[in-house]
C-alpha positions as CSV (number, residue, x, y, z in Angstrom):
1,M,-121.9,76.7,34.6
2,P,-122.1,79.6,32.0
3,I,-123.3,78.7,28.6
4,R,-121.2,80.5,25.9
5,L,-123.4,80.8,22.8
6,G,-121.2,81.7,19.7
7,L,-122.2,82.2,16.0
8,V,-119.5,82.7,13.2
9,L,-120.4,84.5,9.8
10,L,-118.6,82.0,7.5
11,S,-118.2,83.3,4.1
12,G,-115.5,80.8,2.9
13,G,-112.8,83.2,2.3
14,L,-109.3,83.4,4.0
15,D,-110.2,85.7,6.9
16,S,-113.5,84.0,7.8
17,T,-111.8,80.4,7.7
18,T,-109.0,81.6,10.1
19,L,-111.7,83.3,12.3
20,A,-113.7,80.1,12.5
21,T,-110.7,78.1,13.5
22,F,-110.1,80.5,16.1
23,A,-113.7,80.4,17.4
24,V,-113.5,76.7,17.5
25,S,-110.5,76.8,19.9
26,R,-112.5,78.8,22.5
27,D,-115.1,77.4,24.7
28,Y,-118.3,78.3,23.0
29,Q,-121.3,76.3,21.6
30,L,-120.5,77.5,18.2
31,S,-122.4,77.6,14.8
32,A,-121.7,79.0,11.6
33,L,-124.0,81.1,9.4
34,T,-123.5,81.3,5.4
35,L,-125.5,83.7,3.4
36,D,-126.3,83.0,-0.1
37,Y,-127.1,86.7,-1.1
38,G,-126.9,86.0,-4.8
39,Q,-123.1,86.9,-5.0
40,T,-121.5,86.3,-8.5
41,H,-118.6,84.4,-6.6
42,R,-120.8,81.4,-5.7
43,R,-117.7,79.3,-5.4
44,E,-117.3,80.7,-1.9
45,L,-120.5,78.9,-0.7
46,T,-119.1,75.5,-1.6
47,A,-115.8,76.4,0.3
48,A,-117.7,77.6,3.3
49,T,-119.7,74.3,3.5
50,E,-116.4,72.2,3.1
51,I,-114.8,74.4,5.7
52,A,-117.7,73.9,8.2
53,K,-117.6,70.3,7.7
54,T,-114.0,70.0,8.3
55,L,-114.0,72.1,11.5
56,G,-117.0,70.2,12.7
57,I,-119.2,73.2,13.1
58,E,-122.9,73.1,12.6
59,Q,-123.8,75.4,9.5
60,I,-126.8,77.1,8.4
61,V,-126.8,78.2,4.7
62,A,-129.4,80.7,4.4
63,D,-131.0,81.6,1.1
64,V,-131.4,85.6,1.1
65,S,-130.5,85.6,-2.7
66,F,-133.2,88.3,-3.0
67,Y,-130.7,90.8,-1.7
68,K,-128.9,91.1,-4.9
69,Y,-132.2,93.0,-6.4
70,L,-132.1,95.4,-3.5
71,A,-128.3,95.9,-3.3
72,Q,-127.8,96.3,-7.1
73,H,-125.0,98.9,-7.2
74,S,-122.2,96.3,-6.9
75,A,-120.1,94.1,-9.3
76,L,-120.6,91.2,-6.8
77,T,-124.5,91.2,-7.3
78,N,-124.8,92.8,-10.9
79,A,-122.0,91.7,-12.8
80,D,-124.0,92.5,-16.2
81,T,-123.7,96.0,-15.5
82,Y,-120.8,96.7,-13.4
83,D,-117.1,95.5,-14.3
84,L,-114.9,93.9,-11.5
85,P,-111.9,96.1,-10.7
86,T,-108.7,94.3,-11.8
87,G,-104.9,95.0,-11.3
88,R,-105.2,97.8,-8.8
89,S,-102.5,98.8,-6.6
90,Q,-102.8,99.1,-2.8
91,A,-102.9,102.9,-3.3
92,D,-105.8,102.7,-5.6
93,M,-107.8,100.4,-3.1
94,A,-107.3,102.7,-0.4
95,D,-108.3,105.8,-2.6
96,D,-112.1,104.9,-2.8
97,I,-114.7,102.6,-2.0
98,P,-114.8,100.2,-5.0
99,I,-117.8,98.9,-7.0
100,T,-117.3,95.4,-5.2
101,Y,-118.7,97.1,-2.2
102,V,-122.4,95.5,-1.6
103,P,-124.5,98.2,-0.2
104,L,-125.2,97.6,3.6
105,R,-124.2,93.9,3.2
106,N,-122.6,93.7,6.7
107,T,-125.4,95.5,8.3
108,F,-127.8,92.9,6.9
109,F,-125.6,90.0,7.7
110,L,-125.0,91.3,11.3
111,T,-129.1,91.6,11.8
112,L,-129.4,88.0,10.4
113,A,-126.7,86.5,12.4
114,A,-127.9,88.3,15.8
115,A,-131.5,87.1,14.9
116,R,-130.2,83.5,15.0
117,L,-128.1,84.1,17.9
118,E,-130.7,85.6,19.9
119,S,-133.3,82.9,19.2
120,H,-130.8,80.4,20.5
121,A,-130.2,82.2,23.6
122,L,-134.0,82.9,24.3
123,R,-134.8,79.3,23.8
124,E,-132.1,78.5,26.5
125,I,-133.8,81.0,28.9
126,E,-137.6,80.5,28.1
127,Q,-137.7,76.8,27.3
128,N,-134.6,75.2,29.1
129,A,-135.1,77.6,32.2
130,I,-131.3,78.6,32.0
131,S,-130.6,81.5,34.1
132,P,-129.8,84.7,32.0
133,E,-126.8,85.2,34.3
134,D,-125.3,82.0,33.0
135,I,-125.6,83.1,29.1
136,E,-123.4,84.8,27.0
137,A,-123.9,85.6,23.2
138,T,-121.0,86.3,20.8
139,L,-121.0,87.2,17.4
140,F,-117.5,86.4,15.3
141,I,-117.0,88.6,12.3
142,A,-113.9,88.5,10.0
143,A,-113.8,92.0,9.4
144,N,-110.4,93.6,8.5
145,A,-109.6,97.3,8.4
146,V,-106.0,97.0,7.4
147,D,-105.4,95.1,4.1
148,Y,-108.8,95.4,2.8
149,S,-110.7,97.3,-0.1
150,G,-112.0,100.1,1.7
151,Y,-115.2,99.1,2.8
152,P,-116.9,101.2,5.4
153,D,-118.6,98.1,7.0
154,C,-115.1,96.6,7.7
155,R,-113.9,99.4,10.1
156,P,-114.0,99.3,14.1
157,E,-116.3,102.3,14.4
158,F,-119.1,100.5,12.4
159,Y,-119.0,97.4,14.8
160,E,-118.8,99.8,17.9
161,N,-122.0,101.5,16.9
162,A,-123.7,98.2,15.3
163,V,-123.6,96.3,18.7
164,E,-125.4,99.2,20.4
165,T,-128.1,99.0,17.7
166,L,-128.6,95.4,18.2
167,N,-128.8,95.4,21.9
168,R,-131.3,98.1,22.0
169,G,-133.5,96.4,19.5
170,S,-133.4,93.0,21.1
171,K,-135.5,91.2,23.8
172,L,-132.2,89.5,24.9
173,W,-130.7,92.9,26.2
174,T,-133.9,95.0,26.9
175,Q,-135.6,92.2,29.0
176,Y,-132.8,89.8,30.1
177,G,-129.8,92.1,30.2
178,I,-127.5,90.0,28.0
179,P,-125.6,92.0,25.6
180,F,-124.6,90.8,22.4
181,K,-120.8,90.9,22.0
182,I,-119.1,91.2,18.6
183,D,-115.8,89.7,18.3
184,T,-113.5,91.0,15.7
185,P,-110.1,89.6,16.4
186,L,-108.8,90.1,12.8
187,I,-109.7,93.7,12.5
188,E,-106.3,95.4,13.1
189,M,-104.3,92.7,11.7
190,S,-102.4,92.9,8.3
191,K,-103.3,90.1,5.7
192,A,-99.8,88.6,6.3
193,D,-100.7,88.5,10.2
194,I,-103.8,86.4,9.4
195,V,-101.9,84.2,7.0
196,R,-99.5,83.5,10.0
197,M,-102.5,83.1,12.4
198,A,-103.9,80.6,10.1
199,S,-100.8,78.7,9.9
200,E,-100.5,78.6,13.6
201,L,-104.1,77.5,14.2
202,T,-103.9,74.9,11.3
203,A,-106.8,76.5,9.7
204,P,-108.2,74.7,6.5
205,I,-107.3,77.5,4.3
206,H,-106.5,75.2,1.4
207,L,-110.1,75.0,1.3
208,S,-110.9,78.5,1.3
209,W,-112.0,80.8,-1.7
210,S,-111.2,84.4,-2.1
211,C,-111.4,85.3,-5.7
212,Y,-114.4,87.7,-6.8
213,R,-114.8,85.7,-10.0
214,G,-116.7,82.3,-9.8
215,S,-114.3,80.3,-12.0
216,E,-112.5,77.0,-11.2
217,T,-109.4,78.9,-10.5
218,P,-108.6,82.1,-8.8
219,C,-108.2,85.2,-11.2
220,G,-105.1,86.6,-9.5
221,E,-106.2,90.0,-10.6
222,C,-109.2,91.1,-8.7
223,D,-108.6,93.2,-5.2
224,S,-109.4,90.1,-3.1
225,C,-106.9,87.9,-5.0
226,L,-104.1,90.7,-4.9
227,L,-104.6,91.2,-1.3
228,R,-104.4,87.5,-0.7
229,A,-101.3,87.2,-2.7
230,K,-99.7,90.0,-0.7
231,G,-100.6,88.4,2.4
232,F,-98.9,85.1,1.7
233,A,-95.8,86.8,0.0
234,Q,-95.3,89.0,3.0
235,A,-95.8,86.0,5.4
236,G,-93.2,84.1,3.4
237,L,-95.7,81.2,3.1
238,P,-97.1,79.4,-0.1
239,D,-100.9,79.7,-0.5
240,P,-102.2,76.1,-0.1
241,A,-105.4,77.0,-2.3
242,L,-103.4,77.6,-5.4
243,P,-102.9,74.7,-7.8
């Protein structure tokens, strides 16, 4: 019987919580990877851990906080230098790539996730004598290219090219012929569609955290808060994470 290995990048936000719940409903040996890259909104790390426990997913929280010193040109890694944009319209968000973009973050995240997933697959083949023909390896990423802040690493063409790079650089594909798959089921969905999907899946979005600030309650002014509020409003549903 095929072994379907899956790994979901779980940030703790609305989208990744919805995606993780979706992935749990599939027939995968699923784990979650949460990355502490020194982000200013560290509240999302706590949210991710609570969500993983609620969904019953094995979670790895990896400390890669050194990354903030490399990816310094961002309000999410260098709040002392760069102010967080607030109160922006949807048109403003679509007009440029904002200072909340973290340089090559998703490229870095994908590499780490693929390394973890490849290690699992290689262990099944080389230690547990599972035939390569019986193994799948899927990365679940909650990228969205509709209601988002204009990040280039959230667009379909990025993932179409990234999977080629991952495969060509891996032992899993070059020796055993097992390709990585990158599943991005939310990428063409509006935020309202994602909210509806979360509701249908009974995803624990009441535990999720989207705000770019790390305070006790969401600021309601940053791009992420505004996009989240728009999604719930358009879906006609209350946000269960709000007090």
